[in-house]
Residue, then its C-alpha position, 0 to 999 in steps of 0.5 A: m649154239h656153235l658147239e652143237q653145230a660143230c658137233k654135228m658137223k663133225s659127226t657128219i664128216s667123219r661118217g665118210k668112209e674115206l676119212r675113217g681113222l683120220e682127225i678133224f682138225d680146225i686150220h685156224p684154231v677157234i680161239l683165233g679166230g678161226s670157225a667152228t662151223n666153216i667146213a673151209n675151216k676143216t682138215a682131215l689129219t692123221r693121228s701123226q699129223h694131229i699130234q703135231a698141228v695140235r703141239y705147235w699151234n699149243q706153242e703159238i698160243k703159249r707165246l701169243r699169249e706171253q707176249q700179251s702179257k708182256n705188252n699189259q705190263 
């Protein structure tokens, strides 16, 4: 249900002319508790901004997993 809703929302958002060429991005990643369906958790980024944001969140998620792993030992 959530994935289907998110896909529909992304499709609806991306139809807007003002968003052509932009990437729809979750401000707070779903894996970290962000909403996949709440429009308030979405933003439009250029391709370059999207790459930077993905790199940032990938590093943060890696850091959090490493920290969690250390705490579980």
